[in-house]
N, C-alpha and C positions, 0 to 999 in steps of 0.2 A: 044354640044347640046344633042347628043345621050347618054352621060353619065347621064344626068338628067332623060331621059326616063328610062334607066336601073335602076337608083336609085329609081325612083318613083314606078316602077314595083316591086322591091324588098320590098319596104316599104308596098305597098298594099298587097303583098303576106304574109309578116310577120304579119300584122294586121289581115288579114283573118284567117290565121292559128291559131293565139292566140285566136281569137273569137270562132272559131269552137271548139278548144280544151277546152276552158272554159265552153261552153254550153254543150258539150258532157260529160264532167266530172260532171257537175251539174245534168244532166239528169240521169247519171249512179248511182248517190247516192240516187236518189229519189226512193221510193217504186213503184213497178209496179202497174199500175191502174187496178183494177179488176172491170169489169162491169157485173152485173147480168142481163141477158136477160131472162125474164120470159118464153117466148115461147121456147127459146133454152133450158132452164132448164127443162121445162115440157117434151120435147122430150127426153132429156138426161136421166132424171129420169125414165120416162115411159119405155124406151128401156132397162133399166137395172133392172127392177123389176122382181121378180120370175114369172114364167108362171101362177101359180095359182092366183096371183094378177092381172095380165094383162087380165085374162079371166073375172074378175069381175069388175075391175075399168076402168073408162073412163079417157080420157085426162082431162076432166073437173074436175073430182075428184082430180086428181093429181095437176092440176092448183090451185084448191081451197086450198088444204093443203099447197102448196108452197106459195101462197099469204098470207094465215094466218100466216105462219112463217115469211115472209118478213115484214108483219105489226108488228109482235112482235119485230123483230130486229130493226125496225125503231123507235119504242117507246123506246127501250133501248139505241138508239143512235149508234148502230152498223152499221146499213144500212142507207144510205142516198143518195140523188141525188146530194149532194154537192161534191166538190172535196176533195181529201185527205188534201190539204192545209187548207181548211175551217174547216174540222173536227178536226184537231189537232192530238196530239199523246197521249192523255189521255188513260190510261188503263181502259177498260170497262170489268167488271166482270159480267158474267151471270151464275147463278146457273145451274147445269147440268139438273135438272128435271123441272125447271120453263118453258122453251120454250115448252116442250112437254105438260105440263099441260095446258098452255094457248091455244095451238093449238087444243088439244082435246076438250077443252071447246068451242072453236069457231066452231069446226066441229059439235059438238052436238047442239049448238045454231042455226046453219045453217040448221039443219035437214038432214045432209048428212048420207047416209047409209054406214058408214065405221066402221070397227072394230078398236079397239085401236091398235092392231098389224099391221093393214094396215097403219095407220098413222105413227107408229114407223118405219116401213120398208121404207116408202116414205122419211121420214126425214133422216134416216140413208143413204139412197141412194143419197140424196141431198148433203151429205158431199163430195161424189166423184165429184159432179159438182163444189163445192167450190174449191176443190183441182185442178180441171182441169182449172179453170179460174184464179187461183193464189190468191184466197181470203183467204185461210188459210195458215198461215205462219208456220214456224217450231215450234215444241213443246218446251216449256220451261223446263229447268231442275231446280229442287228445288221448292221452294215455291213462289218465286217472279220473276219479269221480268229480274233480273240480275242473277238469279240462286242462290243467297245467302240465307241462312237460318238464321232466327233471332237468 
């Protein structure tokens, strides 16, 4: 009778070990989920701005610029409240100057008293936050996602 108990325990252990191994392997292959927290981003960016800017800008100014940028990214499909599985793996291309132009236009439309260089510095500093939360991956070599040139 005790042999059945031992055999049952071994079977349960093997099934559990295989299940844990499969799930761990699946999770290891998934990209790390990056969560953009606006309040955390405002503090992160504001703390890293040059002293001459921190003397003139408020946290509300920084928050407004970051929210304008988030709105732009959401319209492009880059930022979403959905999960990575819902978004898919499609490559989204955003021209280098377009986000800045859109954010500058929104800053002007909102009547914020910010210089263009202030906005540029805020957005450049935001890149460090993206890197800190893992939202920016490695740079691609070449012209395409595989590094191959046509």
